[in-house]
C-alpha positions in Angstrom: -13.8 15.4 2.5 -11.0 18.2 1.9 -8.7 15.4 0.5 -11.4 14.4 -2.5 -9.9 16.7 -5.1 -6.3 15.1 -4.3 -7.8 11.5 -4.2 -9.4 11.8 -7.6 -6.0 12.2 -9.9 -4.3 9.6 -7.6 -7.1 6.9 -8.2 -6.9 7.9 -12.2 -3.2 7.2 -12.2 -3.1 4.1 -10.2 -5.8 2.8 -12.5 -4.0 3.8 -15.8 -0.6 2.1 -14.2 -2.6 -0.9 -13.1 -4.0 -1.2 -16.7 -0.7 -1.0 -18.3 0.7 -3.6 -15.8 -2.1 -6.0 -16.8 -1.6 -5.3 -20.4 1.9 -6.4 -20.2 3.5 -3.0 -21.4 6.8 -2.3 -20.8 7.9 0.0 -17.7 8.6 3.0 -20.0 4.5 3.2 -20.8 3.9 3.9 -17.1 7.2 5.6 -16.0 5.6 9.0 -16.1 2.6 8.1 -14.3 4.6 6.4 -11.5 6.6 9.6 -11.1 3.6 11.8 -11.1 2.2 9.6 -8.2 5.4 9.7 -6.3 5.3 13.5 -6.6 1.5 13.8 -5.6 2.6 11.9 -2.6 5.5 13.9 -1.4 3.3 17.1 -2.1 0.5 15.8 0.0 3.0 14.7 2.7 4.6 18.4 2.8 1.3 19.9 2.9 0.1 17.7 5.6 3.2 18.4 7.7 2.8 21.9 7.3 -1.1 22.2 8.2 -1.1 19.8 10.9 0.0 22.1 13.6 -2.5 24.7 12.3 -5.5 22.3 12.1 -4.6 20.8 15.6 -5.2 24.5 17.4 -8.4 24.8 15.7 
């Protein structure tokens, strides 16, 4: 439930990248969206790593 606000932008970006791929657009059209997806994945991973011990104790 807490991950829903993070999941919605990821799904929207994935839909955008998939549509660009199906339309046959060049890589440059989706490059910024893919970079944003990778950045979001790193942010979620880092926050999960930092918060896991705190959540495990409660």
